[in-house]
N, C-alpha and C positions, 0 to 999 in steps of 0.2 A: 502495499501499501504508500509507504513512502518513497519509492521510485514514481511513482508513478502520479504521488503527489509532488516531487519532487521537475519529474517530467512537464505536468501540466505547469507549474511555477514556469521552469525555463522557458517553456513558450509563449507563455504569458507576459515577460521578461522581452523576449525575442522579437514578438508584436508589437510591443508598444514603443521600442526602439528603430520598428521598421513605419511606427506612422509618425515616430519625433524624426525622421529621417525626409517623410515623405511631407511633413509640412512646413520644418522648414524649405525646404526644397519649392518648395508651392512658394513658397512665403518671398522666397529669395528672388522668384521666376516676379511673382508680381510686385517686387521694388522694380527690377530692372524693367520688366514694364511700363512702368509709369514715369521711370527716368529717360527715358529714351528717346531720340528729337522726335519734334513731331511730324516732320520731312523729310526727305531727302532730294539729294542735288543729284540734276542725270544731265550730263555735259551731253553737248554732241560725241557722237560715236560711242558712246556708252551703248550697248543694250539696252537698258526701258529708256532711252531717246525714242531706239524705233516704235514703243509704243503710245508715242505722245503722239496726242490729235494735234491737225493740224493748225497752226496756231490765225490763218486767213477767212477769209469769206466764210459763208454759211457753209452749211450740207449742203446745199442747193446750188451754191457756186456767190457767185454778184451780188453782193447786197444793195437794195435800191437806194436809192437818192433821199428819199422818205424815210427808212429805215438807219440808215448811217445819221442822220439829222436828229431824226428820235432818243436813239442810242449816245451820242458822243455831241450833235452840236447844241443841240436844245438848252441843257447847263445854260448857256450863257447865252443865244442869240433870241431865248424868250424871255430872259429877266434884263440882257441888255447888260451885263458884268462886264469889267474890265471896260467900257467903251463899243463891245462886240454889237456890231449894227442889229437891233429888233430883226427876225422870222416879222415878212408883212410888213416891214416899216418902209414906205417908198422913196419919204426924202431921207433917211438914213442910208440907203443903199442906193440912190439914182446917182449921187458922183464917184462910185467905185464899181455900177454898173461903165459910166463913164471912162473905164481904163481901162475896161474890156474882160472879157473872158478871161485870155490868156496870164493875164495878169491879178485876175483874179483866182484861179488856179495857181498858179505860182506861191502867193499870198498863202493861200489854204497848206498848201501840200510844206511850203517852206516855214512857213510861220509868220506874224509882221506886226508888231506892236504886242500887246499884252497879248497877246494870243501866239498857244505855242506851236511845232510844229505837229502836220494834220488834225490840231486841236486833242493831240494827246492821243490819238483813235490812234496808236502803233499799231490793233493790227488790219485798218484797215487799209488797202490797196490805193495807189493815188486813182487812180477808173475809179474808186466806191469814191473817193473824195470829191471828185470832183462835179461825181453824181448828186452829192451832198451840194454843194456848191449850185450844179445849174436846179435844185427842185428851194432853197433860200431866195435863188435869183429869179423862179417862175412866182414862186408864190410873193417878191415885192416889188413886181414892176405894178 
């Protein structure tokens, strides 16, 4: 009987030690997970870069001038922020339109005054910026 008791006691101690080790590993894994960086850097040429989505136009191709305006231009051109000519403000747009569309396109793509290049739409192609300019000009005649 004493041998059986010692055997059961040894099993209980071994099981308790195994549980303690498993709990310690689990806690260590949880701590490591909480301390892990929030994201990863993926450089061009790395395997992870191949999985990155294209940064430019929407899935259907080139975005319309209206879409680009609504997503990127309206913040300033609806409010007149930093002197931006407001959409549909004929008086504000007239002298700009008089300089010609090529000048408007160049200024929109390269930036002018307080307006940064492409109005900070770095995912917009030059053609999308031109379409947004066309949209604003048409609405402001």
